[in-house]
C-alpha beads as a LAMMPS data file, in Angstrom:
LAMMPS data file: protein, C-alpha beads

155 atoms
154 bonds

1 atom types
1 bond types

-500.0 500.0 xlo xhi
-500.0 500.0 ylo yhi
-500.0 500.0 zlo zhi

Masses

1 110.0

Atoms # bond

1 1 1 -160.140 251.442 71.579
2 1 1 -160.985 251.932 75.281
3 1 1 -161.312 248.165 75.739
4 1 1 -157.870 247.615 74.211
5 1 1 -156.272 250.132 76.599
6 1 1 -158.088 248.537 79.543
7 1 1 -156.893 245.062 78.542
8 1 1 -153.292 246.294 78.160
9 1 1 -153.357 248.013 81.568
10 1 1 -154.809 244.885 83.195
11 1 1 -152.157 242.701 81.525
12 1 1 -149.338 245.030 82.611
13 1 1 -150.682 245.117 86.167
14 1 1 -150.940 241.310 86.289
15 1 1 -147.417 240.962 84.919
16 1 1 -146.133 243.408 87.509
17 1 1 -147.802 241.541 90.385
18 1 1 -146.440 238.160 89.332
19 1 1 -142.859 239.434 89.135
20 1 1 -142.845 241.402 92.411
21 1 1 -142.345 238.533 94.856
22 1 1 -140.901 239.477 98.241
23 1 1 -137.142 239.170 98.615
24 1 1 -136.111 235.844 100.117
25 1 1 -132.410 235.583 100.989
26 1 1 -130.616 232.303 100.349
27 1 1 -130.143 229.824 103.150
28 1 1 -131.764 229.890 106.563
29 1 1 -131.248 231.332 110.010
30 1 1 -132.545 233.956 112.406
31 1 1 -133.408 237.607 111.779
32 1 1 -134.723 240.176 114.194
33 1 1 -134.362 243.393 116.091
34 1 1 -132.806 244.082 119.492
35 1 1 -134.344 246.846 121.599
36 1 1 -133.528 248.320 125.035
37 1 1 -136.211 248.887 127.674
38 1 1 -135.592 250.264 131.169
39 1 1 -137.319 252.047 134.017
40 1 1 -140.808 251.806 135.459
41 1 1 -143.099 249.851 133.149
42 1 1 -145.938 249.507 135.640
43 1 1 -149.411 250.477 134.426
44 1 1 -150.258 254.094 135.180
45 1 1 -153.432 256.094 135.488
46 1 1 -153.521 258.929 132.994
47 1 1 -155.748 261.952 132.700
48 1 1 -158.667 261.769 130.296
49 1 1 -157.692 262.644 126.767
50 1 1 -153.953 262.222 127.343
51 1 1 -152.033 259.400 125.770
52 1 1 -149.632 257.223 127.744
53 1 1 -146.355 257.480 125.790
54 1 1 -144.825 254.438 127.475
55 1 1 -143.780 251.646 125.136
56 1 1 -143.116 248.017 126.029
57 1 1 -141.080 247.462 122.872
58 1 1 -138.108 249.677 123.681
59 1 1 -135.631 251.618 121.587
60 1 1 -133.389 250.003 118.948
61 1 1 -129.897 249.349 120.293
62 1 1 -126.528 248.138 119.021
63 1 1 -125.561 244.850 120.638
64 1 1 -123.596 241.695 120.014
65 1 1 -125.984 238.773 119.505
66 1 1 -124.390 235.477 120.527
67 1 1 -125.730 232.110 119.339
68 1 1 -125.343 228.967 121.450
69 1 1 -126.507 225.414 120.950
70 1 1 -129.809 225.092 122.827
71 1 1 -129.006 225.658 126.515
72 1 1 -131.083 225.287 129.661
73 1 1 -131.127 227.105 132.957
74 1 1 -128.923 224.348 134.436
75 1 1 -126.175 225.263 131.892
76 1 1 -125.676 228.821 133.222
77 1 1 -124.897 230.767 136.365
78 1 1 -127.116 233.775 137.033
79 1 1 -126.158 236.900 138.973
80 1 1 -127.912 240.295 138.994
81 1 1 -130.291 239.228 136.186
82 1 1 -127.375 238.405 133.850
83 1 1 -125.775 235.098 132.949
84 1 1 -122.168 235.108 134.144
85 1 1 -121.107 231.812 132.590
86 1 1 -122.462 229.331 130.073
87 1 1 -121.449 225.655 129.991
88 1 1 -121.594 225.553 126.159
89 1 1 -119.314 227.297 123.686
90 1 1 -120.929 229.877 121.383
91 1 1 -121.478 228.873 117.773
92 1 1 -121.231 232.371 116.344
93 1 1 -121.989 235.995 117.068
94 1 1 -123.099 238.996 115.028
95 1 1 -123.405 242.730 115.638
96 1 1 -126.706 244.540 115.230
97 1 1 -126.824 247.602 113.014
98 1 1 -127.725 251.093 114.259
99 1 1 -131.428 250.145 114.044
100 1 1 -130.947 247.042 116.201
101 1 1 -131.414 244.727 113.202
102 1 1 -129.457 241.484 112.922
103 1 1 -129.246 238.478 110.617
104 1 1 -127.400 235.264 111.388
105 1 1 -127.098 232.334 108.986
106 1 1 -127.487 229.009 110.787
107 1 1 -127.891 225.353 109.910
108 1 1 -131.281 223.808 110.693
109 1 1 -131.569 223.039 114.407
110 1 1 -132.412 224.489 117.820
111 1 1 -130.425 227.334 119.348
112 1 1 -130.349 229.811 122.209
113 1 1 -129.885 233.508 121.388
114 1 1 -128.316 235.816 124.023
115 1 1 -127.166 239.426 123.944
116 1 1 -123.808 240.524 125.291
117 1 1 -124.234 243.130 128.038
118 1 1 -121.775 244.880 130.361
119 1 1 -121.242 242.329 133.091
120 1 1 -122.728 239.268 131.387
121 1 1 -125.177 237.802 128.914
122 1 1 -128.927 238.399 128.739
123 1 1 -132.036 236.525 127.662
124 1 1 -135.568 237.027 128.941
125 1 1 -137.496 234.176 127.326
126 1 1 -137.658 230.635 128.700
127 1 1 -139.866 227.804 127.532
128 1 1 -141.646 225.249 129.733
129 1 1 -138.650 222.912 129.563
130 1 1 -136.154 225.435 130.975
131 1 1 -134.596 226.255 127.590
132 1 1 -133.157 229.769 127.387
133 1 1 -134.349 232.015 124.502
134 1 1 -135.022 228.980 122.282
135 1 1 -135.307 229.349 118.532
136 1 1 -135.794 226.693 115.862
137 1 1 -134.253 227.084 112.410
138 1 1 -135.793 225.064 109.576
139 1 1 -134.213 224.352 106.226
140 1 1 -134.559 227.257 103.761
141 1 1 -136.570 229.330 106.278
142 1 1 -135.765 232.483 108.217
143 1 1 -137.048 232.637 111.790
144 1 1 -138.000 236.015 113.260
145 1 1 -136.737 236.613 116.797
146 1 1 -137.018 240.120 118.246
147 1 1 -135.188 240.535 121.555
148 1 1 -136.157 243.085 124.213
149 1 1 -133.272 243.700 126.622
150 1 1 -135.195 244.634 129.759
151 1 1 -133.144 243.615 132.796
152 1 1 -133.181 247.239 134.027
153 1 1 -136.974 247.555 133.683
154 1 1 -139.512 247.137 136.473
155 1 1 -142.857 245.503 135.652

Bonds

1 1 1 2
2 1 2 3
3 1 3 4
4 1 4 5
5 1 5 6
6 1 6 7
7 1 7 8
8 1 8 9
9 1 9 10
10 1 10 11
11 1 11 12
12 1 12 13
13 1 13 14
14 1 14 15
15 1 15 16
16 1 16 17
17 1 17 18
18 1 18 19
19 1 19 20
20 1 20 21
21 1 21 22
22 1 22 23
23 1 23 24
24 1 24 25
25 1 25 26
26 1 26 27
27 1 27 28
28 1 28 29
29 1 29 30
30 1 30 31
31 1 31 32
32 1 32 33
33 1 33 34
34 1 34 35
35 1 35 36
36 1 36 37
37 1 37 38
38 1 38 39
39 1 39 40
40 1 40 41
41 1 41 42
42 1 42 43
43 1 43 44
44 1 44 45
45 1 45 46
46 1 46 47
47 1 47 48
48 1 48 49
49 1 49 50
50 1 50 51
51 1 51 52
52 1 52 53
53 1 53 54
54 1 54 55
55 1 55 56
56 1 56 57
57 1 57 58
58 1 58 59
59 1 59 60
60 1 60 61
61 1 61 62
62 1 62 63
63 1 63 64
64 1 64 65
65 1 65 66
66 1 66 67
67 1 67 68
68 1 68 69
69 1 69 70
70 1 70 71
71 1 71 72
72 1 72 73
73 1 73 74
74 1 74 75
75 1 75 76
76 1 76 77
77 1 77 78
78 1 78 79
79 1 79 80
80 1 80 81
81 1 81 82
82 1 82 83
83 1 83 84
84 1 84 85
85 1 85 86
86 1 86 87
87 1 87 88
88 1 88 89
89 1 89 90
90 1 90 91
91 1 91 92
92 1 92 93
93 1 93 94
94 1 94 95
95 1 95 96
96 1 96 97
97 1 97 98
98 1 98 99
99 1 99 100
100 1 100 101
101 1 101 102
102 1 102 103
103 1 103 104
104 1 104 105
105 1 105 106
106 1 106 107
107 1 107 108
108 1 108 109
109 1 109 110
110 1 110 111
111 1 111 112
112 1 112 113
113 1 113 114
114 1 114 115
115 1 115 116
116 1 116 117
117 1 117 118
118 1 118 119
119 1 119 120
120 1 120 121
121 1 121 122
122 1 122 123
123 1 123 124
124 1 124 125
125 1 125 126
126 1 126 127
127 1 127 128
128 1 128 129
129 1 129 130
130 1 130 131
131 1 131 132
132 1 132 133
133 1 133 134
134 1 134 135
135 1 135 136
136 1 136 137
137 1 137 138
138 1 138 139
139 1 139 140
140 1 140 141
141 1 141 142
142 1 142 143
143 1 143 144
144 1 144 145
145 1 145 146
146 1 146 147
147 1 147 148
148 1 148 149
149 1 149 150
150 1 150 151
151 1 151 152
152 1 152 153
153 1 153 154
154 1 154 155
């Protein structure tokens, strides 16, 4: 009798595992989180036994995330760490939720992701070819892109 119960529990557990696949939304695009980071981020000396509470990730923030076709540094004008103009027209834009989370459905291709800030647009990542905040979307795949808005931080 104990063997029968053990076999039934094992079968139920196996059945449960095979039907609990992670949720995969339809389509493809970019998902991520936008966080805000400001102030002095320089390394500090702390007293023994005390933890440094500084984070380099930032706090979740509501922002508009704007998607452009892949742009380079020659396609923008920069002033006070923000892009004032972009030669390309945006493809789409989405708002983050209260936790900074965003999802944008996109066709396969290469894009630049910027946040809308007071006084301009922001991106902090550039690749070796001068592309601004590049992201590649593949068919039926979601690309993770977390954005740290840190133009008011000192490193």
